[in-house]
C-alpha positions in Angstrom: 26.7 -9.9 -7.4 24.1 -12.7 -8.1 21.8 -11.0 -10.6 23.1 -8.6 -13.3 20.5 -8.1 -16.0 20.2 -5.3 -18.6 18.1 -6.3 -21.6 16.2 -4.7 -24.4 13.6 -6.5 -26.6 10.9 -5.4 -28.9 8.0 -7.8 -29.5 5.1 -7.4 -31.8 4.4 -4.5 -34.2 2.0 -1.6 -34.7 -0.6 -1.4 -32.0 0.7 -4.6 -30.5 4.3 -3.4 -30.2 5.8 -3.8 -26.8 9.3 -2.6 -25.8 11.1 -4.2 -22.9 14.0 -2.3 -21.4 14.7 -3.7 -18.0 17.9 -3.3 -15.9 18.6 -4.4 -12.4 21.5 -5.7 -10.3 21.1 -7.4 -6.9 22.8 -9.8 -4.6 19.5 -10.9 -3.1 19.0 -14.6 -2.6 15.3 -14.2 -3.0 14.6 -11.6 -5.6 11.1 -10.7 -6.8 10.0 -9.0 -10.0 6.7 -7.4 -9.1 4.2 -5.8 -11.5 0.8 -6.0 -13.1 -0.1 -8.4 -15.9 1.5 -7.3 -19.1 4.2 -5.3 -17.3 7.0 -7.4 -18.9 7.8 -9.8 -16.0 7.5 -13.0 -17.9 9.4 -11.7 -20.9 12.2 -10.8 -18.5 12.2 -14.2 -16.9 12.2 -15.9 -20.4 15.2 -13.8 -21.5 17.1 -14.8 -18.4 16.3 -18.5 -18.9 17.3 -18.4 -22.6 13.8 -18.9 -23.9 13.7 -15.5 -25.5 16.6 -13.8 -27.3 17.0 -10.1 -26.3 17.8 -7.6 -29.0 20.6 -6.2 -26.9 22.1 -6.1 -23.4 23.4 -8.8 -21.0 22.4 -11.4 -18.5 24.9 -12.5 -15.9 24.3 -14.7 -12.9 27.2 -14.8 -10.5 30.4 -15.0 -12.5 28.8 -16.6 -15.5 27.8 -14.6 -18.6 24.7 -16.2 -20.1 24.0 -13.5 -22.7 26.0 -10.5 -23.9 25.1 -9.0 -27.3 28.4 -7.0 -27.4 30.5 -10.1 -26.8 28.4 -12.3 -29.0 27.5 -14.7 -26.1 24.1 -16.4 -26.1 24.1 -19.7 -24.2 21.2 -21.9 -25.1 18.7 -22.6 -22.4 20.0 -26.1 -21.7 23.5 -24.8 -21.0 22.5 -22.0 -18.6 22.1 -24.4 -15.7 18.9 -22.7 -14.5 15.9 -24.4 -12.9 12.6 -23.0 -14.3 9.2 -23.6 -12.8 6.4 -22.5 -15.1 3.1 -21.0 -13.9 1.2 -24.1 -14.8 4.2 -26.3 -13.8 4.4 -28.0 -17.3 4.5 -31.5 -15.9 4.4 -34.5 -18.1 1.0 -36.2 -17.4 2.1 -39.5 -19.1 5.1 -39.9 -16.7 5.1 -40.8 -13.1 6.4 -38.5 -10.4 9.8 -40.3 -10.4 10.0 -40.1 -14.2 9.1 -36.4 -14.2 12.0 -35.6 -11.8 14.4 -37.9 -13.5 13.6 -36.3 -16.9 15.7 -33.3 -15.9 18.8 -35.5 -15.4 18.6 -37.3 -18.8 20.0 -36.1 -22.1 17.8 -36.0 -25.1 14.1 -36.5 -25.2 13.8 -40.2 -24.3 11.6 -40.8 -21.3 13.4 -42.3 -18.3 12.3 -45.8 -17.1 9.6 -46.0 -14.5 12.2 -48.0 -12.4 15.0 -45.4 -12.9 17.5 -45.4 -10.1 19.2 -42.1 -9.3 20.4 -40.8 -5.9 19.7 -37.2 -6.7 16.1 -38.1 -7.8 15.6 -40.0 -4.6 17.0 -37.2 -2.5 14.7 -34.6 -3.9 11.7 -36.8 -3.7 12.4 -37.3 -0.1 13.3 -33.6 0.6 10.0 -32.4 -0.9 8.0 -35.3 0.6 7.1 -36.9 -2.7 8.5 -40.4 -2.1 5.2 -41.9 -1.2 3.8 -40.6 -4.5 6.7 -41.6 -6.7 4.7 -44.1 -8.8 1.7 -41.9 -9.3 1.1 -39.9 -12.5 1.3 -36.1 -12.3 -2.4 -35.6 -12.8 -3.2 -37.8 -9.8 -1.5 -35.2 -7.4 -3.0 -32.3 -5.5 -2.1 -28.8 -6.4 0.5 -28.6 -3.6 2.0 -31.9 -4.6 2.3 -30.8 -8.3 4.1 -27.6 -7.2 6.6 -29.6 -5.1 7.1 -31.9 -8.1 7.8 -29.0 -10.4 10.3 -27.7 -7.8 12.0 -31.2 -7.5 12.4 -31.4 -11.3 13.9 -27.9 -11.4 16.3 -28.6 -8.5 17.5 -32.1 -9.2 20.1 -31.0 -11.7 21.7 -28.6 -9.1 21.0 -25.4 -11.0 23.0 -22.2 -10.3 19.7 -20.4 -9.8 15.9 -21.0 -9.7 13.4 -19.1 -11.8 9.7 -19.1 -10.7 6.9 -17.8 -13.0 3.9 -16.8 -10.7 4.1 -20.2 -8.9 1.1 -19.5 -6.6 -1.3 -17.9 -9.1 -3.3 -21.0 -9.8 -3.8 -22.0 -6.2 -6.5 -21.2 -3.7 -5.7 -18.8 -0.8 -5.2 -21.4 1.9 -2.8 -23.4 -0.3 -1.0 -20.3 -1.4 -0.2 -19.4 2.2 1.0 -22.9 2.9 3.2 -23.2 -0.2 4.7 -19.8 0.3 6.0 -20.9 3.7 7.3 -24.1 2.2 9.1 -22.3 -0.6 10.7 -19.9 1.8 11.9 -22.7 4.1 13.2 -24.7 1.1 15.1 -21.7 -0.3 16.5 -20.8 3.1 17.7 -24.4 3.6 19.4 -24.9 0.3 20.4 -21.3 -0.5 19.6 -21.6 -4.2 19.4 -18.0 -5.6 15.8 -17.6 -6.6 14.0 -15.1 -8.8 10.2 -15.1 -8.6 7.8 -13.0 -10.6 4.4 -12.1 -9.3 1.6 -9.5 -9.3 0.6 -10.5 -5.7 2.0 -8.3 -2.8 1.5 -11.2 -0.4 4.2 -13.1 -2.3 6.5 -10.3 -1.6 5.7 -10.2 2.1 6.2 -14.0 2.4 9.3 -14.4 0.3 11.3 -11.5 -1.0 14.6 -10.3 0.2 14.6 -7.5 -2.5 12.0 -6.4 -5.0 12.3 -4.9 -8.4 9.0 -3.3 -9.5 8.3 -3.6 -13.2 5.8 -1.5 -15.1 5.3 -1.0 -18.9 8.5 -2.9 -19.7 10.7 -0.8 -17.4 12.0 -1.2 -13.8 10.3 1.4 -11.7 12.9 4.0 -10.7 11.8 4.9 -7.2 10.7 1.7 -5.4 8.1 3.2 -3.1 6.7 5.8 -5.3 3.6 4.9 -7.3 4.5 4.0 -10.9 2.1 4.8 -13.8 0.1 1.7 -13.0 -0.2 2.4 -9.3 2.3 -0.2 -8.0 3.6 0.4 -4.5 6.1 -1.3 -2.3 3.4 -1.6 0.3 4.7 -4.7 2.1 8.3 -3.5 2.4 7.2 -0.6 4.4 6.5 -2.6 7.5 9.8 -1.1 8.9 10.2 2.4 7.6 13.1 4.5 9.0 13.8 8.1 8.0 17.2 9.8 8.5 20.1 11.5 7.0 22.9 9.9 4.9 26.1 10.2 7.1 28.5 8.1 5.1 28.7 6.9 1.5 31.4 4.5 0.4 31.7 3.9 -3.3 32.5 0.5 -4.8 33.1 -0.9 -8.2 29.5 -2.1 -8.6 27.7 -1.3 -5.3 27.9 1.6 -2.8 27.5 1.3 0.9 25.2 3.9 2.5 25.1 4.7 6.2 21.8 6.3 7.3 21.8 8.0 10.7 18.3 8.1 12.4 17.0 10.9 14.6 18.0 9.3 17.9 21.5 8.4 16.6 20.9 4.8 15.5 22.6 3.9 12.3 21.5 1.6 9.5 23.9 0.4 6.7 22.5 -0.5 3.3 24.0 -1.7 0.0 22.8 -0.1 -3.2 23.9 -0.2 -6.8 26.0 2.6 -8.2 23.2 3.2 -10.7 20.7 3.7 -7.8 23.1 6.1 -6.0 23.2 8.3 -9.0 19.5 8.0 -9.9 18.2 8.8 -6.4 20.8 11.5 -5.8 22.2 9.8 -2.7 24.9 11.9 -1.0 26.2 12.6 2.4 23.8 15.0 4.1 20.8 14.1 2.0 17.5 12.9 3.5 16.6 9.3 2.8 14.7 6.4 4.2 15.3 2.7 4.7 12.7 0.0 4.3 13.3 -3.4 5.9 10.8 -6.3 5.6 9.8 -7.9 8.9 10.7 -11.3 7.5 14.3 -10.1 6.9 14.9 -9.4 10.6 16.5 -12.0 12.8 16.0 -11.7 16.6 18.4 -12.7 19.4 18.1 -12.2 23.1 21.7 -11.3 23.6 24.2 -11.4 20.6 27.1 -11.3 23.2 30.5 -11.3 21.4 29.2 -13.2 18.4 30.8 -12.1 15.1 28.1 -11.8 12.5 28.1 -10.9 8.8 24.9 -8.9 9.2 26.0 -5.2 9.6 22.8 -3.9 11.3 22.0 -4.6 14.9 19.4 -2.6 16.7 19.0 -3.4 20.4 15.9 -2.6 22.4 13.0 -4.0 24.4 10.1 -6.1 23.1 6.9 -4.0 23.3 4.5 -6.4 21.6 4.1 -10.0 20.5 1.3 -10.9 18.1 0.9 -14.6 17.7 -0.4 -16.1 14.4 -1.3 -19.6 13.2 2.4 -20.5 12.5 4.5 -17.4 13.1 4.5 -14.5 15.5 5.1 -10.8 14.9 7.5 -9.3 17.4 7.8 -5.6 17.8 10.9 -4.1 19.5 11.2 -0.5 20.8 14.7 0.5 19.8 14.6 4.0 21.2 14.0 7.5 19.8 10.4 6.6 19.2 11.3 3.9 16.7 10.2 0.3 16.6 11.1 -2.6 14.4 8.9 -5.6 13.6 10.2 -9.1 13.0 8.5 -12.3 11.9 9.6 -15.4 13.8 8.2 -18.9 14.2 6.1 -19.6 17.3 8.8 -22.2 18.3 11.5 -19.6 18.1 9.5 -17.0 20.1 9.0 -19.6 22.8 12.6 -20.9 22.9 14.2 -17.4 22.9 11.8 -16.1 25.5 10.5 -13.4 23.3 7.9 -11.7 25.5 6.9 -8.1 26.2 9.5 -6.5 28.4 12.4 -8.8 27.4 15.5 -7.4 25.9 16.2 -8.3 22.2 18.4 -7.3 19.3 17.1 -7.0 15.8 19.7 -8.1 13.2 19.4 -7.7 9.5 21.8 -7.6 6.5 22.8 -4.5 4.7 21.6 -6.2 1.4 18.1 -6.6 2.8 17.6 -2.8 3.2 15.8 -0.9 0.4 16.9 2.8 0.3 14.7 5.5 -1.1 14.4 9.3 -1.1 11.4 11.5 -0.3 9.4 12.0 -3.5 
């Protein structure tokens, strides 16, 4: 389990009183907290980072307890080993790009030298294509360069996880699309567990492995049902499969659900024990599975390859819709069902993904969102 958060916090008083009571558990590498402004997303992120002390509860990332009111544990922010990217990036305008990145590797508040030498700093400047701008000041950079600088500063200290506060909110539409793709590629390459908060459904479509909707200080109980503020898991419904639960295996924290579809195909999903109880999941019950197109990997022939991904649906490509960078590939998997996947144009070409070709859609059990008819 990567993310294990259960926190309560009351802020303000009287008419300005706001009660945060958020609980979620997930092993998603790219987790998104989604909700309208004022829903409690930023407060949740601040509590995880150690910038806000909850009244009660716990925050665990991996095997590390960052906060636990019952155990008296409350690690200060600087000891949590978390990278934090603020919405406005919070860069130091009086420091160069190199100094901004190096600041995260120094102790205390003394500014690093403009000539600071550090292999990790150099590596991240190179990785995020900032080497050519190393001696410029932060306010001399474009919006995209400033975001990459904020990411470099957050990642240079090798954090256990990365927290992103609405990282695309201040950018224009074209730049948002570009930087979403860059962030997805970066996270996939370095596998740093990342939690992003947003009110923009396009961020979910481009980035999320799993989504926790937040409304009025609470995690929305049924992911695709409208919450009181009208939030829907619209983008996750690209692949929507209805069926019957044919197997439920209980675990210490998570349960494994097998969903049998009308034509006999089976999908395996991992859900928390809490979700199993809350949704009333049981063998024989009706349920549905949501799988994001960006979570699906396509292969022409998996052969005898041994894969960690539990779900493999074989079929025939019925449609390929090219885009500017990526292509959407639709596969007919039988029984009147199709599954869509997002792949790069390069991958579509190299794999021979054309209408009429055989292909197998592969996706992890942890990328499946399970719900029940509401």
